[in-house]
C-alpha positions in Angstrom: 11.3 19.1 24.3 12.4 22.3 25.5 16.6 23.3 25.0 18.7 25.9 25.6 19.2 25.9 21.7 15.3 26.3 21.1 14.8 29.2 23.7 18.2 30.9 22.4 17.0 30.6 18.9 13.5 31.3 20.0 14.2 34.8 21.5 17.2 35.7 19.0 14.6 35.1 16.3 11.7 37.2 18.0 14.2 39.8 18.6 15.1 40.3 15.1 11.5 40.4 14.0 10.7 43.1 16.0 13.5 45.4 15.2 12.9 44.9 11.4 8.8 45.1 12.0 10.5 48.6 13.8 12.4 49.3 10.7 9.8 48.7 8.2 7.0 51.1 9.9 8.4 54.2 8.6 8.6 53.1 5.1 4.9 52.2 5.1 2.1 54.8 4.2 1.9 57.6 6.7 -1.2 56.9 8.9 -1.1 52.9 8.3 -2.7 51.3 11.5 -0.3 48.6 12.8 -2.5 47.2 15.3 -0.9 43.9 16.6 1.9 44.0 13.6 4.8 43.8 15.9 3.4 40.9 18.1 2.5 39.0 15.5 6.0 38.7 13.5 7.5 38.6 17.3 5.6 35.1 17.8 5.9 34.6 14.7 10.3 34.2 15.4 9.7 32.5 18.3 7.8 29.7 16.3 10.4 29.2 13.8 13.1 29.8 16.3 12.0 27.2 18.3 10.7 24.7 15.5 13.5 25.5 12.4 16.8 26.9 14.0 16.7 25.3 17.8 15.8 21.5 16.1 18.7 21.5 13.7 21.8 22.4 16.1 24.3 19.9 16.6 26.1 20.1 13.6 28.6 22.4 13.4 29.4 26.5 13.0 28.9 26.3 9.2 25.2 24.7 9.4 24.5 26.5 12.3 25.0 29.6 10.2 23.0 27.8 7.2 19.9 26.6 9.7 20.6 30.4 11.3 19.3 31.7 7.5 17.1 29.4 6.9 15.3 29.7 9.9 15.1 34.0 9.1 13.8 33.0 5.6 10.9 31.2 6.9 10.0 34.4 9.2 10.2 36.5 6.2 8.4 33.8 4.4 5.1 33.8 6.9 5.5 37.3 8.4 4.8 38.2 4.6 2.1 35.2 3.8 0.3 36.5 7.2 0.5 40.2 6.9 -0.5 40.3 3.3 -3.4 37.7 4.2 -4.5 39.9 7.1 -4.7 42.9 4.8 -6.8 40.9 1.9 -9.2 40.0 5.0 -9.3 43.8 5.9 -10.3 44.9 2.2 -12.4 42.0 1.7 -14.7 42.8 4.6 -15.5 45.9 3.0 -16.7 44.1 0.2 -14.0 45.0 -2.5 -13.5 42.0 -4.1 -15.3 40.8 -6.8 -14.7 37.1 -5.7 -12.1 34.8 -4.0 -10.0 34.6 -6.9 -9.7 38.4 -7.1 -8.8 38.6 -3.3 -6.2 35.8 -3.8 -4.7 38.0 -6.1 -4.8 40.9 -4.3 -2.9 39.2 -1.9 -0.2 37.9 -4.2 0.3 41.6 -4.7 0.0 42.6 -1.3 2.6 40.0 -0.3 4.9 41.4 -3.3 4.8 44.7 -2.0 5.6 44.2 1.5 8.5 41.8 0.1 10.0 44.9 -2.2 10.2 46.9 1.3 12.1 44.6 2.7 14.7 44.6 0.1 16.2 47.8 1.5 20.1 47.4 2.1 19.8 48.5 5.9 17.0 45.6 6.4 18.5 43.0 4.3 21.9 43.5 6.4 20.0 43.2 9.9 18.0 40.2 8.5 21.4 38.4 7.1 23.1 39.6 10.1 20.0 38.2 12.6 19.7 35.1 10.8 23.5 34.5 11.0 23.5 35.5 15.0 20.8 33.5 15.7 22.0 30.5 14.6 25.8 30.5 15.6 24.4 31.7 19.0 21.8 28.3 19.2 25.0 26.0 18.6 26.8 27.6 21.0 23.8 27.1 23.2 23.6 23.9 22.6 27.2 23.1 23.1 27.2 24.8 26.5 24.4 23.3 28.2 24.2 19.9 26.8 
């Protein structure tokens, strides 16, 4: 059921995904074709905000901080998983893998490489602050528009 808390959480996590996507782009090699990179991450932000953060409001500000961080963590996990899977699929279409196990091993390596990019201090700070803001804002929206 649509609620103000779900809408606020979805919009804020989508904005966080877009912001972090734009922060990551300069860290990737020059000439990288980003395609729908930012849009996919924004959709993941909407889904994580709506399904994870927006669903768990109503338990106080302290719990909303934890919920926001959980939603942010889920967003990061799914973004890395989907982007690594896409990269693995792109490489596999060039017949560069000897089999499916090799492709999955490379997907794990790609995911680890992407996760290491997110360990830059300014990205970690943005993710933590964005997750906390999304959780608290969803809680406040729930209180305001009951």
